[in-house]
Structure formats: C-alpha cells, structure tokens
C-alpha positions in Angstrom: 62.2 51.0 -72.1 62.8 52.0 -68.5 66.2 52.8 -67.2 67.6 50.7 -64.4 67.2 52.5 -61.1 70.5 53.9 -59.8 71.2 53.6 -56.0 70.8 56.8 -54.1 74.1 58.7 -53.6 74.9 60.1 -50.2 77.3 62.9 -49.1 78.1 63.8 -45.6 80.4 66.2 -43.9 82.2 64.9 -40.8 84.4 66.9 -38.4 87.2 65.1 -36.4 87.9 67.0 -33.2 90.0 66.4 -30.1 92.9 67.4 -28.0 96.3 67.7 -29.7 97.9 64.4 -30.6 94.7 62.3 -30.2 95.4 60.8 -33.6 93.0 62.8 -35.8 95.4 63.0 -38.7 96.2 59.3 -38.5 92.5 58.5 -38.5 91.8 60.8 -41.4 94.5 59.2 -43.5 93.2 55.7 -42.6 89.6 56.7 -43.6 90.7 58.2 -46.9 93.2 55.4 -47.7 95.9 58.0 -48.6 98.1 60.5 -46.9 96.3 63.8 -46.8 97.3 65.1 -43.4 100.7 65.4 -41.8 101.4 63.1 -38.9 104.1 63.7 -36.3 104.6 62.9 -32.7 104.6 66.6 -31.9 101.3 68.1 -30.7 99.6 70.8 -32.7 101.0 69.9 -36.1 97.7 70.3 -37.9 97.2 74.0 -38.4 94.7 74.1 -41.2 91.3 72.4 -41.6 92.5 69.7 -44.0 89.6 68.1 -45.8 90.0 64.4 -46.8 87.4 62.7 -49.0 86.6 59.0 -48.5 84.3 56.7 -50.5 82.2 54.1 -48.7 80.9 51.8 -51.5 78.5 49.7 -49.5 76.3 52.8 -48.9 77.2 54.6 -52.1 78.4 57.4 -49.9 81.0 60.1 -50.0 82.3 61.3 -46.7 84.0 64.7 -46.6 86.2 64.7 -43.5 87.4 68.0 -41.9 90.5 67.3 -39.8 90.6 70.2 -37.4 93.6 71.5 -35.4 93.8 70.1 -31.8 91.7 72.0 -29.2 93.8 73.3 -26.3 94.2 76.3 -24.1 95.4 79.0 -26.5 98.2 81.3 -25.6 99.2 83.0 -28.8 97.4 84.5 -31.8 98.2 81.4 -33.9 96.8 79.2 -31.1 93.6 81.1 -31.0 93.2 80.9 -34.8 93.7 77.1 -34.7 91.2 76.5 -31.8 88.7 78.8 -33.6 89.1 76.8 -36.8 88.5 73.5 -34.9 85.2 74.6 -33.4 84.1 76.2 -36.7 84.9 73.0 -38.5 82.7 71.1 -36.1 79.8 73.5 -36.4 80.0 73.3 -40.2 79.7 69.5 -40.3 76.6 67.3 -40.1 78.4 64.8 -37.9 81.2 65.3 -35.4 83.5 62.6 -34.0 85.5 63.5 -30.8 88.7 61.4 -30.8 90.3 60.6 -27.4 93.6 59.0 -26.7 92.8 55.9 -24.6 96.1 56.2 -22.7 95.6 59.8 -21.7 91.9 59.2 -20.9 89.8 62.0 -19.4 92.6 64.6 -19.4 92.0 68.3 -18.5 91.9 69.1 -22.2 89.3 66.4 -22.9 87.2 67.6 -19.9 87.3 71.1 -21.3 86.1 69.9 -24.7 83.3 67.8 -23.2 82.2 70.7 -21.0 82.1 73.0 -24.1 80.0 70.5 -26.0 77.7 70.1 -23.0 77.3 73.8 -22.5 76.4 74.2 -26.2 73.8 71.4 -25.9 75.6 69.4 -28.6 75.7 65.6 -29.1 78.6 64.0 -30.9 80.1 60.6 -31.5 83.1 59.3 -29.5 86.0 57.4 -30.9 88.4 56.1 -28.2 91.7 55.7 -30.1 94.9 53.8 -29.4 93.0 51.0 -27.7 96.0 48.7 -28.2 97.9 50.7 -25.6 95.7 50.1 -22.6 94.1 47.1 -20.8 90.5 46.2 -21.6 89.2 46.9 -18.1 90.6 50.4 -18.1 89.1 50.9 -21.6 85.6 49.9 -20.5 85.9 52.1 -17.4 86.8 55.1 -19.5 84.0 54.4 -22.0 81.5 54.2 -19.1 82.8 57.4 -17.5 82.5 59.3 -20.9 79.1 57.8 -21.6 77.8 59.2 -18.3 78.6 62.7 -19.5 75.5 62.5 -21.8 77.4 64.2 -24.7 77.9 61.1 -26.9 75.4 59.3 -29.2 77.7 56.4 -30.1 81.0 55.1 -28.8 83.6 53.4 -31.0 86.8 51.7 -29.9 89.5 52.1 -32.6 93.2 52.0 -33.4 93.7 54.5 -36.2 97.3 53.4 -36.5 96.5 49.6 -36.9 93.1 50.1 -38.6 91.1 48.3 -35.9 87.5 49.5 -35.8 88.0 52.1 -38.5 85.8 50.3 -41.1 82.9 50.1 -38.6 83.2 53.8 -37.8 83.3 54.7 -41.5 80.3 52.5 -42.3 78.3 54.0 -39.5 79.1 57.6 -40.7 78.2 56.6 -44.3 74.8 55.3 -43.2 74.1 58.6 -41.5 75.2 60.7 -44.5 72.3 62.7 -46.1 71.0 61.6 -49.5 72.5 63.9 -52.1 75.0 64.3 -54.9 78.7 63.8 -54.3 80.6 67.0 -53.8 83.9 65.8 -55.3 85.0 63.4 -58.1 85.2 59.8 -56.9 89.0 59.6 -57.2 89.8 62.9 -55.3 91.2 62.4 -51.8 91.6 66.0 -50.6 90.4 69.5 -51.4 93.5 71.3 -50.1 95.3 72.8 -53.1 98.5 71.1 -54.3 100.5 74.1 -53.1 99.2 73.8 -49.5 99.7 70.1 -49.5 103.3 70.5 -50.8 104.0 73.0 -48.1 102.5 70.7 -45.4 104.7 67.8 -46.5 107.9 70.0 -46.2 106.7 71.3 -42.9 106.3 67.7 -41.6 109.9 67.0 -42.6 111.1 70.1 -40.7 109.1 68.9 -37.6 110.5 65.3 -37.9 114.1 66.4 -38.1 114.2 69.5 -36.0 111.4 69.2 -33.5 113.6 69.8 -30.4 115.4 72.9 -31.8 112.4 74.5 -33.5 109.1 73.4 -31.9 106.7 75.9 -33.4 108.9 78.6 -34.8 108.5 77.6 -38.5 106.0 77.6 -41.3 106.4 76.7 -44.9 105.0 78.6 -47.9 104.9 77.4 -51.5 105.9 80.6 -53.4 106.1 79.3 -56.9 104.5 76.3 -58.7 105.5 75.8 -62.4 104.1 73.1 -64.6 106.9 71.9 -66.9 106.3 70.7 -70.5 107.8 67.3 -69.7 105.0 66.7 -67.1 107.2 67.5 -64.1 106.6 70.3 -61.7 109.0 72.9 -60.3 108.2 74.0 -56.8 109.9 76.8 -54.8 109.2 77.0 -51.1 110.3 79.2 -48.3 110.8 77.9 -44.8 110.0 80.9 -42.5 111.8 81.0 -39.2 111.7 83.7 -36.5 115.4 84.2 -35.7 118.7 84.2 -37.5 120.0 81.3 -35.2 117.0 79.2 -36.3 118.0 79.8 -40.0 121.4 78.3 -39.3 119.8 75.2 -37.7 117.5 74.6 -40.7 120.4 75.1 -43.2 122.8 72.9 -41.2 126.6 72.7 -41.6 127.5 73.3 -45.2 123.8 73.1 -46.2 123.5 69.5 -45.2 120.2 69.8 -43.2 118.4 71.8 -45.9 119.6 69.3 -48.5 118.2 66.4 -46.5 114.9 68.1 -45.8 114.6 68.8 -49.5 115.3 65.2 -50.5 112.8 63.8 -48.0 110.1 66.2 -49.1 110.8 65.7 -52.8 110.6 61.9 -52.5 107.3 62.0 -50.8 105.8 64.6 -53.2 106.9 62.5 -56.2 105.1 59.5 -54.7 102.0 61.6 -53.8 101.7 63.4 -57.1 103.0 60.5 -59.2 105.3 62.7 -61.2 108.8 64.1 -61.1 109.2 67.1 -58.7 112.0 69.7 -58.8 111.9 71.1 -55.3 113.9 74.2 -54.3 113.9 75.3 -50.6 114.9 78.7 -49.2 115.1 79.7 -45.6 114.0 83.2 -44.6 113.9 85.0 -41.3 110.4 86.5 -40.9 110.4 87.5 -37.3 106.7 88.1 -37.0 105.3 85.6 -39.5 102.8 84.4 -36.7 101.4 88.0 -36.7 101.1 88.3 -40.5 97.5 88.3 -41.8 98.4 86.9 -45.2 100.1 83.8 -43.6 96.8 83.0 -41.9 94.9 83.3 -45.2 97.4 80.9 -46.9 96.9 78.4 -44.1 93.1 78.7 -44.4 92.8 80.2 -40.9 90.9 83.3 -39.7 93.1 86.1 -38.4 91.9 86.3 -34.8 92.4 89.7 -33.2 
C-alpha cells in the first residue's frame, strides 16, 4: 500500500529593511499574527534582529522574518551596531523587502538605502506602507519614481496597521520560499528567547511613558528568570539609565512611575506567555552601558569598534 503524497514544505528567510519608523515592526507583527516586535512612535526602537515566524498554509510554507533595526546615518557606537545588524540581516536572507513610509516618500534616508542597494548590485522587493495616509495620485507617482531606480523586482502597496495588502505580500513571499523542511515548530512565532522578549516589552513601556525625558538613554536587561512550581514565572529586570537624574524620572514620585511601568509590562507579559508573571523592576545607573560589550551580546548585536 502506497502512502499518500505529502505536499512539499517550503521555508524561506525574509529580511525587512527600511529607514527608522517605516513600520517594519508593525508589518512583522501583522505577518506573524502575534506581537513579537515592539512598536512605538519613536524612531529606532528596534535594536535587535527580531525573528518572527509566519505560516502560509496555501503554499505549505514557513516564512522566517528578520525585523532589522532602521537604517540611518549612525553617530554613536550603538547606532553603528544597529545599522550593521540591519545590513547583515538583509545579506543573510533569501528575500529582502524594503519598507517605505508613503507619506515621507523618497526621503534622504531612503535615497541612501536605495543607493547602497544599487552600488551592491542587489535587487529587492518594495513595500510602500501607510498607503491610507496619502492620495492615490501621489502614491502612483512615488511607485513610478522608485521603480525607475531599477532596484526593485516587485512593488506592493500596503497598510501594515490596517492589514491592507499584507496577505498578498505574504503569499508572494511564500511562493518564492525554497523547498525544504521547516526550521521551527508550526506554533512558534519568534526565536528570540523569552528573556529578551520580556526585556523588550518592558523597554517598550519605558519608551511609551517617558519618550520625551529619556529618548535613547535606557535599556532593559532580564537578570533573573525563575520558573515556579505553580506554573508562574518570577522575572527580575534592570532598567539601565545613564544618569542619576534619569533614575529619578523612571522611579517617579514615591515610586509611582516604576509601579505603573511594572504593571503595564506584567499585564502584557501575562497575556503573551499565557501564565501568571511576578515582575520585579530595578533601576540602575550604568553610565556607559552603551559602551559595554556584554550589553551588545545580550541584544544580539555585534560590538562595532
């Protein structure tokens, strides 16, 4: 008796690149169908190469998305490490999608990215995002202008926030994925460790509440992760700041801000991990955390000299 033929499985690596705040993290979360990357209105919030895993059933494909940090003109060591990670992520993937904010159009940052791709002789796919924010004629003119650069194979019009065009882009990428075994279990949505994901969630809350006072002076580290017998988890995290005055801002009057940040992060983590979370936050002044090699390793970045 012959066994029934099983459909071929496919597995493809896809890098999402673009200028800061183009909507890469929002698109990643929409593709995966779960929150795996932090999303804020501040630019440069993605520091690590977060990998999201999406299943595309029609093509029996698994898509492994690499959400890279935004590509911009680096000024500091952390900036250089982030930009380096973005380009490396793109080189490691079989397919690359450049995401562009329709409203910002062909900005200086986008022009630099397009020039770098052209100089490297690379062809990528283009996704013009936030199409609901501009008029159709402006959109078509932008698509035409970008098409003429000769860098793009395919052009997609999407709204990552509203979901418009996301399914088409996902199906296209699935069709192009090479035949091969899946790299991850079918129900896994990210390959970042729980510790990093937990730190990213808390860092998002710090950004959302304190973005004016502490633009990029903070990072969050999960120091302890303890599995409890009752199925809950005890997490201890340190919010690193660079100055004593910043420590006061994070703690807030009578500890109110730290308490609020802890509650916001804990609620999201409980929903994400589907279990009870005991979260303990500490604030530490680490003046030169952005120069600490181990911090970069924890974030999955190369320490760029």
